[in-house]
DSSP file (Angstrom, degrees, kcal/mol; ACC not computed):
  #  RESIDUE AA STRUCTURE BP1 BP2  ACC     N-H-->O    O-->H-N    N-H-->O    O-->H-N    TCO  KAPPA ALPHA  PHI   PSI    X-CA   Y-CA   Z-CA
    1    1 A M              0   0    0      0, 0.0    88,-0.6     0, 0.0     3,-0.1   0.000 360.0 360.0 360.0 135.0  -16.2   36.9   40.0
    2    2 A M        +     0   0    0      1,-0.3    59,-2.8    86,-0.1     2,-0.4   0.748 360.0  28.8-103.0 -29.9  -19.5   38.6   40.7
    3    3 A T  B     -A   60   0A   0     57,-0.2     2,-0.5    86,-0.1    -1,-0.3  -0.998  62.6-154.0-136.9 137.4  -21.9   36.9   38.2
    4    4 A L        -     0   0    0     55,-2.7     2,-0.3    -2,-0.4    55,-0.1  -0.943  17.7-176.7-112.2 131.2  -21.9   33.4   36.7
    5    5 A M    >   -     0   0    0     -2,-0.5     3,-1.7    53,-0.1    52,-0.1  -0.874  38.8-113.4-125.5 157.9  -23.6   32.9   33.3
    6    6 A D  T 3  S+     0   0    0     50,-0.3    -1,-0.1    -2,-0.3    51,-0.0   0.789 111.6  64.4 -55.8 -30.6  -24.2   29.8   31.1
    7    7 A S  T 3  S+     0   0    0      2,-0.1    -1,-0.3     1,-0.0    -3,-0.0   0.514  81.1  90.0 -78.1  -5.0  -21.8   31.2   28.4
    8    8 A V  S <  S-     0   0    0     -3,-1.7    18,-0.1     2,-0.0     2,-0.1  -0.835  72.4-143.3 -96.4 113.7  -18.7   31.1   30.6
    9    9 A P        +     0   0    0      0, 0.0     2,-0.2     0, 0.0    86,-0.2  -0.366  52.8  55.7 -74.6 155.5  -16.9   27.7   30.3
   10   10 A G  S    S-     0   0    0     84,-0.2    16,-2.4    -2,-0.1    17,-0.7  -0.755  83.1 -63.6 126.8-169.9  -15.2   26.0   33.2
   11   11 A R  E     -BC  25  93B   0     82,-2.9    81,-2.9    -2,-0.2    82,-1.9  -0.979  47.7-176.9-124.5 132.7  -15.9   24.7   36.7
   12   12 A F  E     -BC  24  91B   0     12,-2.8    12,-2.9    -2,-0.4     2,-0.5  -0.905  19.2-143.4-133.1 154.3  -16.9   27.0   39.5
   13   13 A R  E     -BC  23  90B   0     77,-2.6    77,-2.8    -2,-0.3     2,-0.4  -0.983  13.4-159.9-122.1 123.9  -17.6   26.8   43.3
   14   14 A L  E     -BC  22  89B   0      8,-3.0     8,-1.9    -2,-0.5     2,-0.5  -0.850   2.1-158.5 -99.8 136.2  -20.3   28.9   44.9
   15   15 A K  E     -BC  21  88B   0     73,-2.2    72,-3.3    -2,-0.4    73,-1.6  -0.963  16.4-159.5-112.5 133.0  -20.3   29.5   48.6
   16   16 A T  E >   - C   0  86B   0      4,-2.2     3,-1.8    -2,-0.5    70,-0.2  -0.648  31.9-108.2-114.1 167.2  -23.6   30.5   50.2
   17   17 A W  T 3  S+     0   0    0     68,-2.6    69,-0.1     1,-0.3    -1,-0.1   0.830 118.8  57.7 -58.7 -35.3  -24.8   32.2   53.3
   18   18 A S  T 3  S-     0   0    0     67,-0.2    23,-0.4     1,-0.1    -1,-0.3   0.450 118.2-113.2 -78.6   1.9  -26.1   28.8   54.7
   19   19 A K  S <  S+     0   0    0     -3,-1.8    18,-1.7     1,-0.3    19,-0.7   0.511  76.1 129.2  77.2   8.1  -22.6   27.5   54.4
   20   20 A S        -     0   0    0     16,-0.2    -4,-2.2    17,-0.1     2,-0.3  -0.512  46.6-146.3 -80.8 162.8  -23.5   25.0   51.6
   21   21 A E  E     -BD  15  34B   0     13,-2.4    13,-3.6    -6,-0.2     2,-0.4  -0.957   6.0-155.7-128.6 150.8  -21.4   25.0   48.5
   22   22 A H  E     -BD  14  33B   0     -8,-1.9    -8,-3.0    -2,-0.3     2,-0.6  -0.995   6.7-150.6-127.1 127.7  -22.4   24.3   44.9
   23   23 A V  E     -BD  13  32B   0      9,-3.1     9,-2.2    -2,-0.4     2,-0.6  -0.889  13.7-165.3 -97.6 119.8  -20.0   23.0   42.2
   24   24 A V  E     -BD  12  31B   0    -12,-2.9   -12,-2.8    -2,-0.6     2,-0.8  -0.922   5.4-173.0-109.2 111.3  -21.1   24.3   38.8
   25   25 A D  E  >> +BD  11  30B   0      5,-2.7     5,-2.2    -2,-0.6     4,-0.8  -0.870   6.7 177.9-107.2 100.0  -19.4   22.4   36.0
   26   26 A L  T  45S+     0   0    0    -16,-2.4   -15,-0.2    -2,-0.8    -1,-0.2   0.710  79.6  58.1 -77.6 -20.2  -20.4   24.2   32.8
   27   27 A D  T  45S+     0   0    0    -17,-0.7    -1,-0.2     1,-0.2   -16,-0.1   0.856 119.0  30.6 -73.6 -35.4  -18.3   21.9   30.6
   28   28 A Q  T  45S-     0   0    0    -18,-0.2    -2,-0.2     2,-0.1    -1,-0.2   0.445 105.8-125.8 -99.4  -3.6  -20.2   18.8   31.8
   29   29 A S  T  <5 +     0   0    0     -4,-0.8    24,-2.7     1,-0.2     2,-0.3   0.942  63.7 137.5  54.3  52.2  -23.5   20.6   32.4
   30   30 A E  E   < -DE  25  52B   0     -5,-2.2    -5,-2.7    22,-0.3     2,-0.4  -0.945  41.6-162.9-130.1 149.7  -23.6   19.4   36.0
   31   31 A L  E     -DE  24  51B   0     20,-2.2    20,-2.0    -2,-0.3     2,-0.4  -1.000   8.7-174.8-128.2 129.9  -24.5   20.9   39.4
   32   32 A I  E     -D   23   0B   0     -9,-2.2    -9,-3.1    -2,-0.4     2,-0.5  -0.993  11.5-152.7-125.7 125.9  -23.5   19.3   42.7
   33   33 A R  E     -D   22   0B   0     16,-0.4    15,-3.5    -2,-0.4   -11,-0.2  -0.865   1.9-158.9 -97.9 127.2  -24.6   20.6   46.1
   34   34 A I  E     -D   21   0B   0    -13,-3.6   -13,-2.4    -2,-0.5     3,-0.2  -0.936  18.4-138.4-103.0 116.1  -22.3   19.9   49.0
   35   35 A P        -     0   0    0      0, 0.0     2,-0.3     0, 0.0    -1,-0.2   0.844  67.9 -28.8 -50.9 -49.7  -24.5   20.3   52.1
   36   36 A Y        -     0   0    0    -16,-0.2   -16,-0.2     1,-0.1     3,-0.2  -0.911  32.0-167.8-167.9 141.5  -22.1   22.1   54.3
   37   37 A V  S    S+     0   0    0    -18,-1.7     2,-0.4     1,-0.4   -17,-0.1   0.756 101.0  22.8 -93.0 -36.9  -18.4   22.6   54.8
   38   38 A V  S >  S-     0   0    0    -19,-0.7     3,-0.6    -3,-0.1    -1,-0.4  -0.999 109.3 -82.4-126.1 130.8  -19.2   24.4   58.0
   39   39 A A  T 3  S+     0   0    0     -2,-0.4   -20,-0.1     1,-0.2    -3,-0.1  -0.184  91.1  54.1 -52.6 152.5  -22.5   23.7   59.8
   40   40 A P  T 3   +     0   0    0      0, 0.0    -1,-0.2     0, 0.0   -21,-0.1  -0.718  62.0 120.6-123.8  28.8  -25.5   24.6   59.7
   41   41 A A    <   -     0   0    0     -3,-0.6     2,-0.1   -23,-0.4   -22,-0.1  -0.285  61.8-123.5 -58.1 129.8  -26.7   24.1   56.1
   42   42 A P        -     0   0    0      0, 0.0     2,-0.2     0, 0.0    -1,-0.1  -0.382  25.8-106.8 -71.7 152.5  -29.6   21.7   56.1
   43   43 A E        -     0   0    0     -2,-0.1     2,-0.3     4,-0.0    -9,-0.0  -0.513  37.0-165.7 -77.6 149.1  -29.4   18.6   54.0
   44   44 A M    >   -     0   0    0     -2,-0.2     3,-1.5   -11,-0.1   -11,-0.0  -0.883  33.7 -76.5-130.6 161.8  -31.5   18.4   50.8
   45   45 A A  T 3  S+     0   0    0     -2,-0.3    -1,-0.0     1,-0.2     0, 0.0  -0.309 115.8  14.9 -56.8 139.3  -32.5   15.6   48.4
   46   46 A R  T >  S+     0   0    0      1,-0.2     3,-1.8     2,-0.1   -13,-0.4   0.662  83.6 172.0  69.0  20.4  -29.7   14.6   46.0
   47   47 A D  T <   +     0   0    0     -3,-1.5    -1,-0.2     1,-0.3   -13,-0.2  -0.330  68.7  11.5 -56.9 142.0  -26.9   16.3   48.0
   48   48 A S  T 3  S+     0   0    0    -15,-3.5    -1,-0.3     1,-0.2   -14,-0.1   0.510 105.8 110.1  66.0   8.2  -23.4   15.4   46.8
   49   49 A L  S <  S-     0   0    0     -3,-1.8   -16,-0.4   -16,-0.2    -1,-0.2  -0.919  74.4-111.7-111.2 138.6  -24.9   13.8   43.6
   50   50 A P        -     0   0    0      0, 0.0     2,-0.4     0, 0.0   -18,-0.2  -0.439  30.8-166.0 -69.0 139.9  -24.5   15.4   40.2
   51   51 A A  E     -E   31   0B   0    -20,-2.0   -20,-2.2    -2,-0.1     2,-0.4  -0.955  31.5-103.0-121.1 144.2  -27.7   16.8   38.6
   52   52 A E  E     -EF  30  70B   0     18,-1.0    18,-2.5    -2,-0.4     2,-0.6  -0.540  34.7-141.2 -69.8 121.4  -27.9   17.8   34.9
   53   53 A L  E     + F   0  69B   0    -24,-2.7    16,-0.2    -2,-0.4     3,-0.1  -0.754  24.1 176.4 -87.4 116.8  -27.7   21.5   34.7
   54   54 A L  E     -     0   0B   0     14,-2.9     2,-0.3    -2,-0.6    15,-0.2   0.858  64.4 -23.9 -86.2 -41.0  -30.1   22.9   32.0
   55   55 A R  E     - F   0  68B   0     13,-1.6    13,-2.9     3,-0.0     2,-0.7  -0.979  50.8-116.8-166.4 156.1  -29.5   26.6   32.7
   56   56 A I  E     - F   0  67B   0     -2,-0.3   -50,-0.3    11,-0.2    11,-0.2  -0.904  27.8-179.2 -94.8 112.9  -28.3   29.2   35.1
   57   57 A C  E    S-     0   0B   0      9,-2.1     2,-0.3    -2,-0.7    10,-0.2   0.872  71.5 -10.9 -79.9 -39.0  -31.4   31.4   35.7
   58   58 A A  E     + F   0  66B   0      8,-1.8     8,-2.8    -3,-0.1    -1,-0.3  -0.945  60.6 162.6-159.8 138.6  -29.6   33.7   38.1
   59   59 A C        +     0   0    0     -2,-0.3   -55,-2.7     6,-0.2     2,-0.4  -0.542  21.1 142.1-162.5  90.3  -26.2   33.6   39.9
   60   60 A T  B >   -A    3   0A   0    -57,-0.2     3,-1.9     4,-0.2    26,-0.4  -0.996  54.5-103.7-134.8 136.0  -24.8   36.8   41.4
   61   61 A V  T 3  S+     0   0    0    -59,-2.8    26,-0.2    -2,-0.4     3,-0.1  -0.335 109.8  30.8 -56.0 134.6  -23.0   37.5   44.6
   62   62 A G  T 3  S+     0   0    0     24,-3.0     2,-0.3     1,-0.3    -1,-0.3   0.372 113.8  71.5  94.8  -3.1  -25.3   39.0   47.1
   63   63 A H  S <  S-     0   0    0     -3,-1.9    23,-2.5    23,-0.2    -1,-0.3  -0.909  90.5 -90.4-136.7 163.1  -28.4   37.3   45.8
   64   64 A S  E     - G   0  85B   0     -2,-0.3     2,-0.3    21,-0.3    -4,-0.2  -0.504  41.2-129.5 -70.2 144.0  -29.9   33.8   45.7
   65   65 A A  E     -     0   0B   0     19,-0.7    18,-2.3    -2,-0.2     2,-0.4  -0.706  17.4-158.2 -91.9 149.5  -28.8   31.7   42.7
   66   66 A I  E     -FG  58  82B   0     -8,-2.8    -9,-2.1    -2,-0.3    -8,-1.8  -0.995   9.7-174.4-131.3 126.5  -31.5   29.8   40.7
   67   67 A F  E     -FG  56  81B   0     14,-2.6    14,-2.5    -2,-0.4     2,-0.5  -0.945  20.5-139.4-121.8 140.4  -30.7   26.8   38.5
   68   68 A G  E     -FG  55  80B   0    -13,-2.9   -14,-2.9    -2,-0.4   -13,-1.6  -0.889  31.4-172.0 -95.5 124.8  -32.8   24.8   36.1
   69   69 A L  E     -FG  53  79B   0     10,-3.5    10,-2.0    -2,-0.5     2,-0.6  -0.853  26.1-138.8-120.5 151.8  -32.1   21.1   36.5
   70   70 A N  E     +F   52   0B   0    -18,-2.5   -18,-1.0    -2,-0.3     8,-0.2  -0.951  25.2 169.3-105.7 112.8  -33.1   17.9   34.6
   71   71 A L  E > > + G   0  76B   0      5,-0.6     3,-2.1    -2,-0.6     5,-1.9  -0.115  27.6 133.3-113.0  34.6  -33.9   15.2   37.2
   72   72 A S  G > 5 +     0   0    0      5,-0.5     3,-1.3     1,-0.3    -1,-0.2   0.769  65.4  65.5 -59.4 -26.9  -35.4   12.7   34.8
   73   73 A K  G 3 5S+     0   0    0      1,-0.3    -1,-0.3    -3,-0.2    -2,-0.1   0.713 107.0  41.8 -68.8 -18.8  -33.3    9.9   36.3
   74   74 A V  G < 5S-     0   0    0     -3,-2.1    -1,-0.3     2,-0.3    -2,-0.2   0.160 129.2 -92.3-113.4  17.2  -35.2   10.3   39.6
   75   75 A G  T < 5S+     0   0    0     -3,-1.3     2,-0.5     1,-0.2    -3,-0.2   0.504  95.8 103.0  92.5   4.6  -38.7   10.8   38.0
   76   76 A T  E   < -G   71   0B   0     -5,-1.9    -5,-0.6     1,-0.1    -2,-0.3  -0.983  53.4-158.3-122.2 126.8  -38.8   14.5   37.6
   77   77 A L  E    S+     0   0B   0     -2,-0.5    -5,-0.5     1,-0.2     2,-0.3   0.936  74.4   1.1 -71.0 -46.0  -38.3   16.1   34.2
   78   78 A A  E     +     0   0B   0     -8,-0.2     2,-0.3    -7,-0.2    -1,-0.2  -0.994  62.6 171.6-145.3 149.7  -37.3   19.6   35.4
   79   79 A K  E     -G   69   0B   0    -10,-2.0   -10,-3.5    -2,-0.3     2,-0.5  -0.989  25.5-131.4-154.0 149.8  -36.8   21.4   38.6
   80   80 A F  E     -G   68   0B   0     -2,-0.3     2,-0.5   -12,-0.2   -12,-0.2  -0.898  17.7-159.6-103.5 135.7  -35.5   24.7   39.8
   81   81 A R  E     -G   67   0B   0    -14,-2.5   -14,-2.6    -2,-0.5     2,-0.4  -0.970   5.9-165.3-115.0 129.3  -33.1   24.8   42.7
   82   82 A T  E     -G   66   0B   0     -2,-0.5   -16,-0.2   -16,-0.2     2,-0.2  -0.922   5.4-155.0-113.5 137.2  -32.7   28.0   44.6
   83   83 A T  E     -     0   0B   0    -18,-2.3     3,-0.1    -2,-0.4     2,-0.1  -0.513  24.8-101.9 -99.1 170.9  -29.7   28.7   47.0
   84   84 A S  E    S-     0   0B   0      1,-0.2   -19,-0.7    -2,-0.2    -1,-0.2  -0.229  77.0 -45.3 -73.4-177.1  -29.4   31.0   50.0
   85   85 A V  E     -G   64   0B   0    -21,-0.2   -68,-2.6   -69,-0.1     2,-0.4  -0.286  64.1-122.5 -58.8 129.2  -27.5   34.2   49.3
   86   86 A V  E     -C   16   0B   0    -23,-2.5   -24,-3.0   -26,-0.4   -70,-0.3  -0.610  28.3-178.2 -74.8 124.2  -24.3   33.6   47.3
   87   87 A E  E     -     0   0B   0    -72,-3.3     2,-0.3    -2,-0.4   -71,-0.2   0.767  65.0  -0.6 -93.9 -31.1  -21.3   34.9   49.2
   88   88 A S  E     -C   15   0B   0    -73,-1.6   -73,-2.2   -28,-0.0     2,-0.4  -0.994  49.3-150.9-157.3 155.1  -18.6   34.1   46.6
   89   89 A I  E     -C   14   0B   0    -88,-0.6     2,-0.4    -2,-0.3   -75,-0.2  -0.982  24.6-171.8-127.1 116.2  -18.0   32.5   43.2
   90   90 A E  E     -C   13   0B   0    -77,-2.8   -77,-2.6    -2,-0.4     2,-0.6  -0.875  23.6-124.9-113.5 142.2  -14.6   30.9   42.7
   91   91 A I  E     +C   12   0B   0     -2,-0.4   -79,-0.2   -79,-0.2     3,-0.1  -0.741  26.3 176.1 -82.4 121.9  -13.1   29.6   39.6
   92   92 A E  E     -     0   0B   0    -81,-2.9     2,-0.3    -2,-0.6   -80,-0.2   0.832  69.8 -14.5 -90.6 -41.7  -12.0   25.9   40.1
   93   93 A S  E     -C   11   0B   0    -82,-1.9   -82,-2.9     0, 0.0    -1,-0.4  -0.979  60.8-129.9-158.8 150.7  -10.8   25.4   36.5
   94   94 A R        -     0   0    0     -2,-0.3   -84,-0.2   -84,-0.2   -82,-0.0  -0.810  35.4-106.8-101.9 145.2  -11.1   27.0   33.1
   95   95 A S    >   -     0   0    0     -2,-0.4     3,-1.3   -86,-0.2    -1,-0.1  -0.303  17.0-125.9 -67.6 150.2  -12.2   25.0   30.1
   96   96 A A  T 3  S+     0   0    0      1,-0.2    -1,-0.1     3,-0.1    -2,-0.0   0.727 113.3  63.1 -65.7 -20.8   -9.7   24.1   27.4
   97   97 A H  T 3  S+     0   0    0      1,-0.0     2,-0.9     2,-0.0    -1,-0.2   0.621  81.7  92.5 -77.2 -13.3  -12.2   25.8   25.0
   98   98 A D    <         0   0    0     -3,-1.3    -1,-0.0     1,-0.2    -4,-0.0  -0.734 360.0 360.0 -88.5 107.3  -11.7   29.1   26.8
   99   99 A G              0   0    0     -2,-0.9    -1,-0.2     0, 0.0    -3,-0.1   0.461 360.0 360.0 -73.1 360.0   -8.9   30.9   24.9
């Protein structure tokens, strides 16, 4: 998969240049950043915790991904999270709604 859009149901894993991974669950509207599977990705606030995904602004292999998040539970209504360059987008599971 080369581009991930809001309209595609399922759960996906992004691998980035910095070696962090992001799990994008479009059925649950959640984004989870896993700091690194292989060093050296730096740690960020809320790593490994689900954040409410409002929208995918951009997510294409070869470019940085940009996500709109709702962080109201931690005192911030909305925030954009930008990744390093996306190296791959893998399908973890497809939604039951996806025929």
